Residue, then its C-alpha position, 0 to 999 in steps of 0.5 A: m499499500n503506497t497510496v490512499y484516496v482522500t475524499n473531502k466530505s466537508d463544505k470547502v476545498l482544502v489546500d495544503e503543501y507537502a514536499y513543496k508541492t500544493i495538494k488540493f482536496p476538492v469537495n466530494e472528489p477522491v484524491e490519490v496521495p502517497v501514504e506519507v502525505a496522508r500521515h503528514i496532513f491528516g495524521y493517518m494511521q497515527m494515535d495522536k492526531t493533534p499535531a495534524m489538527v493544529r497544523l491544519g488550523l482545526v484546533t487552537t487549544t485543548n478545549d477544541l480537540e473534540a470539534g477538531l476531531q469531528r472536522l477531521a473525520k470529514f476527510e475519508i481516507t480509503e485504500d481503494k478508490p471510492q465509487q462516485d455517488r451520482f443521481l441517475s437521470p430518468g433516461d439512464d435507468l433500464v427499467t421504466p416504472l409502470v403506470p398503475l392501472a385504474r381500479v375496476g368499478r371505481k366511480v368518479v364523482n365531480a365536485a359541484 
């Protein structure tokens, strides 16, 4: 495992640097990065994530740790590339829904 995929589930883009290279994490798009980058930026596979949260500006005091962990959890890190969630347009599905048949013996009453 040399690379991992980071998906930004927060509401804004994260831009950071590693080894003098700028790395962007757009919202809801998986980005393939080396494991070392994920460790440095997000504290991936480390028990203490405090240095990563301080470096990202998610916490300023120890009182902010819980909120910082919640914000850091919005970045999903997976070994396999996640499937993109997308909505299918009505023309994309292979099965079209059937129109229900009218009930037999049903009376229609018009309002006066």
